[in-house]
N, C-alpha and C positions, 0 to 999 in steps of 0.2 A: 817219608823217605823218598828221597829223589830218586827213580830208577832209569836215567836218563842215559848213565852210563854202561855200554854194550856190558861190561862185567859183569853187572848186578841185573840184566835184565832176567836170565834164568833163575839168580838166586832168589828176586823180588817176590814172586809168587809163594815159593815156600816160606818165607818170613813172614808174611802177610797172613798164612795159615797157621802159622807156630803159635803166634798169642792164643788164638782161639782155641788150639789142642791144649794148652797148658791153660786154661780156664776149664775147659771140660773135664780136663784129668782133676784137678784141684777141686772138683766140684761133686765128683765120681767117688772120690778115696775120701773116706771117714778119717777123721784125726785119731790118734793113737790118744790114750790117758795121758801121755805126756806132754801133749801139745795145748798147753795151757794158753789161750788168747784172751789177754786183758782188754775189755771193752777202750776204745778211745776214751768215753766220757770220764773213765778212771784215772784221766792225765790231768783233770783240771788242778787249778791249784787249790791247795789245802792247808788247812791250819789246825796239827793235832794238838790236844793238851790230855797228858797223864793227870791222875787223879789217884793221889795214893789214899786208899782205905782208912790204912792207921792214923791219918792227919784229922779224922772228924772234920772232913769235907763241907763245906756250907752249901749243898748240891742246888737247892733251889735259887741261889741266888747267882748262879753261875749264868751269865750272858750265853747261853745256846746259840743265839742269832750270828756270834762270832767263831764259830767253831765249824770245822765239818766232822772231825772225830774226837771223841774222847776216850783214851786207853785207860780203864780202870788196873790199878797195879795193887797187888800182884796175887796171882795164882801159884800156888808152888807144884813141883813135880813130886810124887811117890806111887810107888809100885808099878813104874812106865806108865802113869796116868796123870793128867792134868787134875789139880784138886783145889778148891776156893777152901780156905781153912779155917777162914776167921768169921765168927759168928752174925760181924754186921755186914759181910759181903753181899748177902741176899737182898737184904734193906737198902742198901746204897746201889745197884743195879737195878733196883724197881725205879729208886727215885731217879737215876740218871734215863733210864729211859722214859720217864716222864716228862723230860726236858725235850722230847719227839712233841707234845703238843705245841712249843715255841719254834721248833726250828724241826719241821719232818723228816729233812734232808739228812740230820745229824747220824752219825753211823756210833755204836757203842761196841767196844771193843775189850776184850778182857788180855792184859797183858801176863804172862807167864813166864817166872822166872826171876830176874833182876838179880841183882848183885848176891842176894843172900840166899836166894833160892834157885840156884843153878846148879848144886851140887849132884841130882841126878840125872840130867840131861842126858851124858853120855851113856849112861847105862839104859834109859829110853831109846836112846837111838840104834844101841849093839845091834838088834838082830830085826829081821822082817815081822814077827812075832810081835815083838814090843815095841815099834813102830806103829803097828796096826792097833795094838793096845792103846797108845798114845792118842792116834788120829781118832778113834773110836770116843775117847774119852772128852776130846774135843769137840766132837759132835753132839753129844751128851751135854755138855756146859751150853752149848749155843743154846740149843733148843729149851733147856730147862730155864734159861736166863733172858730168851728171848734177843740175843746178841745178833750183831752185823758180822761178826768174824773174830778172828784172835789175832793176837800181834805174839809172836815168840822173841824174849828177849834172855837168851843164852848167852850169859859171859862167864868163858868164853869157849866155844868149839878149840880142842886141842891145847889150851891152856887152863893153867890153875886157876885163875880168879881167887874166890876167898875160899880157898883150900878145896877145890873142889875134884871130884874124881874126872880125870880125861885121859885122853887116849889119842894116840896118833891117827886111829881110825875116824875120829870123831870128823875128820875135814869130809870123806865122802860119806861118812853115816850124816850129819847135819842135812847134806844136800838130801838124802834118801828121805828122812824125817820130813823135810818141807813138801817133796814130790806126794809122801803118801798123807799127810796132812791135807793138801791141795785137791788130791784126789775124791778124800772123803767131803770136803769143801763143794767140789764142781757135782758131785752126787747127788749131794742136798740141793743145793742150789736148784738143776733140774727135777727132782724130782717134786717142788715148790712151786715150780714154773716161775720162779726167779731171772729177771733179765737185768741187764744193765748194770746200773748201781746199784742194783738190790741184790746182785748175787754176791754171796757170802765172802767175805776179804780175809785174805791171810797177809800177814807184813810181819817185819823183823825189826829189832833195833839191833844195830851196830857197831863194833868199836872204829874209833877212828885212827886209830896209829896202822902201820904197813903188817904188823903180828896179827891182826884179824885177817887181813886178806892172804897172808902165808899158809894159815890154817883153815880158809874154807875155799869151797869152790864158787865164788858169788856168779862168775861168767856161766855157771850152768845153775845155781840155785834161784839166780835172779826171775828166771824164767815161771818159777811158781810163786812169785810174788807181786802184788799189787803197787805195792811201793816198799821204799827202805829208808827207816831213820836213822841217819848218822848221830850219834852221840858225841856231838862236838863241842864237849866241854870235858873237865877235870884234866886239863892238860898239866896242872901243876896240883898239889896237896903234900900231905902228909910222906908220901912217897917219893916227893923230888928235894934234893938237897938244898933248893933255893927257893924262893918264892917266885912269884910269875902270874902271867895272867891263864886264866883256867879255861877261857871259852873268847879268845880272840878271832877276830876274822881274819888276820892276814901275819906272816911272822913278823915278830918284833925285832930288830934290830940289833940287839942285845940278849935275846934267848938262845942260850945254848943248844936248846932242845929243839928248836926250832918248829915247833909243834904250830897249828893254826887251823881253821875252819876251811881255809880255802886248800892246806895239804889233807886233810879229811878228804873231802870231795874227789881229790886229785887221784888218792889211791883206789876210791870206790870206782873212778870212770876208768883207771888203767887197768882195774881186775875184770873190765868188761860190761859195767853195768851201765846201761843206757841211761844219759844225767835224765831224761824224764823219768824215772823211777826214783830219784833221790829226793829226800826232804830232808834240809837243815836241821838238825836238833842244836836249841840255845837254852841258855842255862835262866831260869827264873830265882837264881840263888847266890852267893859269894861264897867265897874261901877264905880264910885269914891265918896270920901267922904272928905271933909276940916273938920279944926279943929279937928283932930282926937289926941287922947291920945298919948302922945309919948314913948308908950310902946311896945316892942316886933313888932318893925318897921311898928307900926297901923295895926298890925293884929288880928283882933278880940278884937276888943278897941272900946270905945264909940267915939261918932263924934258929931259935931254940925249942920254940913249941908250936905247934900247929894248933889251931882254934877251930871249934866246930863251926858247921856251915850255918849261913845266916839269909835267913829268906829276903829277897827285894825289898818286901814291905816294910821290914825291922830297918833295912840298912836305910832307906828313904827316912826313916823316923828317928833313928838314934845315932847315925852315924853322917850322912852324905853332910859334910859342912857343919859337924856338931862334934862337941863332946872334944875338940883339938883334932878332928880328922880333917885333912885337906884332899877334896878331888882332885885330881891329875887327868889328863888324857894321854896316850899313847898314840899319835898320829899314825905310825908306822904299822902298829896292830890294829886301828881302830878300836880301841879299848879302854874304856875308864877306870880308874883304880884310886883307892883312897891309902893316905901315910898320916899317923899319927907319931910326929918324932918324938915329943915328952915319953909316951908310952912305948915307942918303937913298934908299933903296929899296923901292919898291912893288910889289905882288904882287896882283892880282886872281884869283879862283879860284872852283871850286865846291865845296861840303863836304856833308856829312851834313843840316845845318841847311835849306842853302837846297832842298837837292831836295827834304824833305818839303814844303816850300811849294810846291814844283814839282808835286809829286805831286797833292797837293789841289787846284792850280788845275786841271791835268788832269781830276781826276775832277770837280771842282764845273761844267766850263765843258763837259763832255762831250766833249773830245778823246780819241783813240781809242791814245793812249799816249805812250811816250817813246823817244827814240832818242839814242843818245850817242855820241859822238867823243871817245876811241877805245880799245877793250878795255887794250892794253898800257901805258895809263895810269894805270892802276886793278887792279895786279897781285896784290892783296890781296882785290879785287871786294867792296869796302867800300861803293864809291859804287853798284856795281849791284846789292849787297844790300840798302841804301836802295830801291833801286826796286821790286825784288822784292817788297820787306816790304809796302809802301805802296801797289803796284797789285797784287800777287797777288789782292786778294778780287775784283778786277772781270775776272783774267783765266778763259776759258773751256778745259778741259780739251780 
């Protein structure tokens, strides 16, 4: 500061003192329990893979060196508690933890909820007593299975999802639930002397559309989270009247819905979430329809029947430029698709080319990494290899 101006001469001594007073005051007033500060190291580039327990995952062959986090799916919510219900869960988690012998920095989290098991979240978040019961169950699960944290996948607060109980109060109660879980994790970390990246982590998976932001308080809720996984996929499916890209990066010129990964990120930013807490979700699977109107190579056309989801591995073996299917590229959307004119079948999916564009987007926009659903859909780790190659320069060992 230049104090040569006479008007500033009397003000400058005070201005020079104020910063020291601020530092002194900030160092002498302890933070409240709600002042959760995420260590700057936690903002490093991440690659998060979901592993679904019911897929009989080949855990020992997961290349753990390419991942920062594995989210094991799913735990259920029952009687206001997070519970692992399947008989194989304990074994799977033990085997996932063994991957730390290859990558000691790997974090293993359990994801709670998902599309099928979000029915009781609204009840668990309803009262202080219920939220504390839920938070304690998280702590118990972490200790029992030697976890590094928890991922909350409530689909969705304030919305019916898969026929779930939901309430208008979910909007505020979701924030309070995350706060109470974070408080519990912070207390555990302090008690165990965990510092930096070793502190217990809390993350969530979020919806891609505006409705998710309208039914949550993400400007408040993000403060309790290490990072946020945006489910930037399933833009089209059996619930839409036409075919279309289900995980496109940019809006397609022909898409009446206007959905895209870019828009999903924008919705999160507009809600008040810092970009460095956002992780872009990508899909290691495709969706399809049959009886599609034979116009525009099946893109954004009405259909007769939707088809089951197909793994990227099966798409490579059975469909790409095989059995009458032809690969096309939508340059506006940065997305591939397959069209079989004879069978009037359309498939939307993610591939190596679209992932490279997304990796560039993540780096250019300042996001903190990529998440994918789901590991068993990419048995040869082709897509994981692309993410690792394109993002690894930003990964801190």
